[in-house]
Each structure stands twice: as C-alpha cells, then as structure tokens.
C-alpha positions, -999 to +999 in steps of 0.1 A: +613-741+025+630-714+004+668-715+006+692-689-006+729-699-010+754-670-012+789-682-018+816-674-044+826-711-046+806-729-073+812-763-057+797-752-024+767-736-041+761-767-063+765-792-034+741-774-011+717-767-039+715-803-050+711-816-014+682-791-006+665-797-040+666-835-034+646-828-002+620-808-021+631-773-011+631-743-034+667-730-039+682-698-052+719-691-056+741-660-056+778-658-065+788-628-043+775-606-015+761-579-037+740-604-057+731-622-025+717-590-010+696-584-041+683-619-041+676-619-004+653-589-009+636-604-039+634-640-029+624-636+008+641-669+018+633-689+050+670-698+052+702-682+040+736-698+037+761-669+038+798-672+032+820-649+053+846-640+027+833-630-008+838-604-034+817-573-036+802-576-001+813-600+027+788-621+046+789-597+077+785-567+054+754-584+038+740-590+073+745-554+082+730-541+049+699-563+052+693-551+087+656-549+097+645-561+063+659-595+071+637-625+064+646-661+076+674-677+095+710-673+086+738-699+086+772-683+083+799-704+066+837-700+065+868-720+057+886-699+083+871-717+113+898-705+136+889-669+130+851-674+128+830-697+150+796-699+165+803-670+189+815-646+163+786-657+139+760-649+166+777-615+173+773-607+135+736-616+136+737-652+123+718-681+138+744-708+132+780-712+120+792-741+098+829-746+090+839-754+054+846-778+039+815-798+049+821-834+061+785-845+056+762-823+034+731-842+045+739-835+081+740-798+071+706-801+055+692-818+086+707-791+109+691-764+087+657-781+087+659-785+125+668-748+128+635-739+111+612-763+129 
C-alpha cells in the first residue's frame, strides 16, 4: 500500500511513517497542503492522511483542489475534534476522521488497512 502523510507536525508524520513502514507499506510525507497536493498527484497513493489545519493549503482546500484527480482513500485528521468529526469529514469528501493526538498508532494503521480491504 502507498501511503501519503500530509501534516505540518513532524512528530505526527514521523509516527505514522514509522508505523506504516514497519508493516511493509511505502510511505511519502509532505509538510504542508501545497506540498501534499503536489505529492498526491505525483505519488498516486492508495491512502492519504490529511491534516485539517496546515500552512499553504488546509486539508479541505487540498481535497477541493485534487477534485476528480483524486486517487485513494482519505483519512482527515485534526486536533480540533469538537469542530471536526466524522460527519464534517465526510461532507468535505474524506472517508474517515481521526482525532489527534492518537492514543494507539497501531490501531490507526489497522483501521487504515481495513478501510482499503
């Protein structure tokens, strides 16, 4: 599985990247929405972890920009879980919503793998 992680927090990117690589998945990372959009087009991921609030472009803006060119499933992430939830994530075009910080990174990996199977 090809996984793209788009988040401006290095710790989030590193944690997810390590967990997915440990399971044998190919991982690419982007530090903001603009870089994430470029990598999404170039990498054609099976799964995208997309932070809601980032510099350059927000997660929802990236989803809008990618539009019909979208490949893969999208898991939207946010530390502002009161403002963003599964319902708002689905309205924005995502497949799942995950609140940050993560309690169990391996549960997130399992959930992502299940989403694609």
